[in-house]
C-alpha positions in Angstrom: -101.3 -31.7 -6.3 -104.0 -30.0 -4.2 -105.8 -33.0 -1.8 -108.6 -35.3 -3.7 -109.4 -38.5 -2.5 -111.0 -39.8 -5.8 -107.5 -38.7 -7.7 -105.4 -40.2 -4.8 -107.4 -43.8 -5.2 -107.1 -43.8 -9.2 -103.3 -42.8 -9.4 -102.7 -45.4 -6.1 -104.8 -48.1 -8.6 -102.9 -51.5 -9.2 -104.0 -54.6 -10.1 -104.6 -57.3 -7.4 -104.4 -61.0 -8.1 -104.8 -62.2 -4.7 -107.7 -61.6 -2.3 -108.8 -62.4 1.4 -111.9 -64.6 2.3 -114.4 -61.4 2.8 -117.0 -61.7 0.7 -118.7 -58.5 -0.7 -122.2 -57.6 0.5 -125.4 -57.5 -2.3 -125.0 -53.6 -1.5 -121.6 -53.5 -2.4 -122.0 -55.7 -5.5 -124.9 -53.1 -6.5 -123.5 -50.6 -5.6 -120.3 -51.5 -8.3 -122.7 -52.4 -10.7 -124.4 -49.5 -10.8 -122.0 -47.2 -10.7 -120.0 -48.5 -14.1 -124.4 -48.4 -15.3 -123.9 -44.6 -15.2 -120.6 -44.1 -16.7 -120.9 -42.3 -20.7 -122.4 -43.9 -22.8 -123.6 -44.0 -26.9 -126.5 -45.8 -26.6 -126.0 -48.5 -23.4 -124.3 -51.0 -25.4 -123.8 -53.4 -22.9 -124.5 -55.4 -20.1 -122.2 -57.3 -17.3 -122.3 -60.7 -16.4 -121.3 -61.6 -12.6 -119.9 -65.1 -11.7 -119.8 -65.8 -7.7 -118.2 -69.7 -8.7 -114.6 -68.4 -6.5 -113.1 -71.8 -7.4 -113.8 -71.6 -11.5 -113.0 -67.7 -11.2 -109.4 -66.1 -12.1 -107.1 -65.8 -9.1 -110.1 -67.2 -7.0 -111.8 -64.1 -6.7 -115.1 -64.0 -5.1 -116.7 -61.6 -8.3 -115.9 -62.1 -11.4 -117.7 -59.6 -13.8 -117.9 -60.2 -17.8 -119.0 -56.7 -19.5 -120.3 -57.1 -22.7 -121.2 -55.2 -25.7 -124.9 -55.9 -26.7 -126.7 -55.1 -29.6 -129.4 -57.9 -28.7 -131.3 -55.7 -26.1 -131.1 -52.6 -28.4 -132.5 -54.5 -31.1 -135.4 -55.3 -29.0 -136.2 -52.3 -28.3 -136.1 -51.0 -31.4 -138.0 -53.6 -33.0 -141.0 -52.3 -29.5 -141.0 -48.8 -32.1 -141.1 -50.7 -35.2 -137.2 -50.2 -36.3 -134.7 -52.5 -37.2 -130.6 -52.4 -37.2 -128.9 -50.7 -40.4 -126.5 -48.8 -38.5 -123.3 -51.4 -39.4 -121.7 -53.7 -37.5 -118.3 -52.3 -37.9 -120.0 -48.8 -36.5 -122.5 -50.1 -33.5 -119.0 -52.5 -32.3 -116.5 -49.9 -32.0 -119.6 -47.8 -30.6 -120.5 -51.3 -28.3 -116.9 -51.1 -26.8 -116.7 -47.4 -25.5 -120.0 -48.4 -23.7 -118.1 -51.5 -22.4 -115.0 -50.1 -21.6 -116.4 -47.2 -19.5 -118.3 -49.2 -18.2 -115.7 -51.5 -16.7 -113.5 -48.3 -15.7 -116.3 -47.1 -13.5 -116.5 -50.4 -11.6 -113.1 -50.4 -10.8 -113.1 -46.9 -9.8 -115.8 -47.9 -7.5 -114.5 -51.1 -6.0 -111.5 -49.0 -4.8 -113.7 -46.4 -3.0 -114.7 -49.4 -1.5 -112.0 -50.9 -0.6 -111.5 -53.8 -3.1 -109.0 -54.3 -5.3 -109.7 -55.3 -8.8 -107.8 -57.0 -12.1 -109.0 -57.0 -15.8 -108.3 -60.3 -17.6 -106.1 -59.1 -20.5 -106.6 -62.1 -22.3 -109.9 -62.8 -21.8 -110.1 -62.9 -25.6 -109.0 -65.7 -26.2 -111.8 -67.3 -24.9 -114.7 -65.7 -26.1 -116.3 -68.4 -27.7 -116.0 -70.3 -23.9 -117.1 -67.3 -22.6 -120.1 -67.3 -24.8 -121.6 -70.7 -24.1 -121.2 -70.5 -20.1 -123.2 -67.7 -20.2 -125.2 -68.3 -23.5 -125.2 -65.3 -24.1 -127.8 -64.9 -27.4 -126.0 -63.3 -30.6 -125.4 -59.7 -30.7 -123.6 -59.9 -27.3 -120.1 -59.6 -27.7 -117.9 -60.3 -24.4 -115.5 -57.7 -24.3 -113.4 -57.6 -21.2 -113.7 -59.4 -17.7 -113.1 -57.7 -14.4 -112.7 -59.7 -10.9 -112.8 -57.9 -7.9 -112.6 -58.8 -4.1 -110.6 -57.7 -1.0 -107.3 -57.8 -1.3 -104.7 -59.8 0.2 -102.1 -58.3 -0.9 -100.3 -54.6 -1.6 -98.1 -54.3 -4.0 -97.3 -50.9 -5.8 -98.6 -48.7 -8.4 -97.4 -49.9 -11.7 -95.0 -47.3 -13.5 -96.7 -44.7 -16.0 -94.9 -43.1 -19.7 -93.6 -39.4 -18.3 -96.9 -37.4 -19.0 -94.6 -35.5 -21.8 -94.7 -38.5 -23.4 -98.8 -39.4 -22.8 -99.9 -35.9 -23.5 -99.3 -34.0 -26.2 -100.9 -30.5 -27.0 -102.5 -29.1 -30.2 -100.3 -31.4 -32.7 -98.6 -35.1 -31.9 -95.0 -34.2 -31.4 -92.5 -35.9 -34.2 -90.9 -38.6 -31.6 -87.1 -38.5 -31.4 -85.0 -41.1 -30.5 -83.9 -39.6 -27.1 -87.6 -39.0 -25.8 -88.2 -42.4 -27.3 -85.1 -43.8 -25.2 -85.9 -41.3 -22.0 -89.6 -42.8 -22.4 -88.9 -46.7 -22.0 -85.7 -45.9 -19.5 -88.2 -44.6 -17.2 -90.7 -47.5 -17.8 -88.3 -50.2 -17.4 -86.2 -48.4 -14.4 -89.2 -48.8 -12.7 -90.6 -52.5 -13.3 -87.1 -53.2 -12.2 -86.4 -51.7 -9.2 -90.1 -53.8 -8.1 -88.6 -56.5 -9.9 -91.8 -57.2 -11.3 -91.1 -59.7 -13.8 -88.7 -62.1 -11.6 -91.1 -61.9 -8.6 -93.7 -63.4 -11.8 -91.2 -65.3 -12.5 -92.3 -64.8 -16.1 -90.0 -63.9 -19.2 -91.8 -64.0 -22.3 -90.2 -66.7 -24.9 -88.5 -66.2 -28.1 -89.3 -67.2 -31.3 -88.1 -67.6 -35.0 -84.6 -69.0 -33.2 -83.7 -65.8 -31.6 -81.0 -65.6 -29.3 -81.7 -64.9 -25.5 -79.9 -61.9 -24.2 -81.8 -60.9 -21.2 -81.9 -62.5 -17.6 -84.7 -60.6 -15.0 -81.5 -58.1 -13.9 -82.3 -56.7 -17.5 -85.3 -57.7 -18.7 -88.0 -54.7 -18.1 -91.6 -53.6 -19.4 -90.4 -52.2 -23.0 -89.2 -55.8 -23.7 -91.5 -57.5 -22.9 -94.1 -55.7 -24.8 -91.6 -56.0 -28.1 -91.7 -59.9 -27.7 -95.8 -59.6 -27.3 -97.1 -57.9 -29.8 -93.8 -58.4 -32.2 -94.5 -62.4 -32.0 -98.3 -63.2 -31.2 -101.6 -62.4 -33.1 -100.1 -61.7 -36.1 -103.3 -63.8 -37.7 -107.1 -61.6 -37.5 -108.8 -64.4 -38.9 -110.0 -66.2 -35.3 -110.7 -62.8 -33.8 -113.1 -62.3 -37.1 -114.6 -65.9 -36.7 -115.4 -65.1 -32.8 -116.9 -61.8 -33.6 -119.0 -64.0 -36.6 -119.6 -66.2 -33.6 -120.8 -63.5 -31.5 -123.3 -62.3 -34.6 -120.6 -59.4 -35.9 -119.2 -60.4 -39.2 -117.4 -58.1 -40.5 -117.4 -58.2 -44.4 -119.4 -56.7 -47.4 -121.4 -59.2 -47.8 -122.7 -59.2 -44.1 -122.7 -56.3 -42.8 -125.8 -54.9 -40.5 -127.4 -56.4 -37.4 -130.5 -56.9 -39.3 -128.4 -59.5 -42.5 -127.3 -61.2 -39.4 -129.9 -62.9 -38.6 -130.9 -64.0 -41.8 
């Protein structure tokens, strides 16, 4: 690959969970947020919350960003033009989710360019009500993802990814035969085992439903970890639908638009 500092930075990217005592400057914070703001968007359906309460942030990071879907702000702009929201909640939620994710990724890349590290908080959907209440978010604002940022106090290797031929498909989606799947699984598992990732983290998802444990840290890799998470957790949609309603994004036949939610 030809020398390209941006691509090289993206390929080196990894989650950082240990941060040193250096505090990002106001200019650095502004630069990260402005880079996020400049991402492509559907309707700027996004806002960013910042917490510097380092004792209460994950990993004691100096910065915790919460990137939110924000229809409240759009509806305020529309009201100034004499319009009210007619688009349904599901449609607006998906467009807002696109905006939020693009903003978040731009912020990650901006932080990397400033020699900072970051970590997405994967379980942030489990504490949406707490986040809403802590930040006093109005209805029609949904905290989509949280991101810690700071200067790294560790330098782990980048985590493995699927082979490119198991990720990039041209023109038509291929039929995935067992051989292709197993080969891709081996790449992921061998990579994580070589890094001793789960042993270092001392984490193995517990088996439920009386399934017998047959793995140890010498064999427990990424594919088993993914199987246990998504094969055991989050089977009930009601909790997520309830927090969407709590944030003003009810998804049902009787209450589908932002205008109706306010009645």
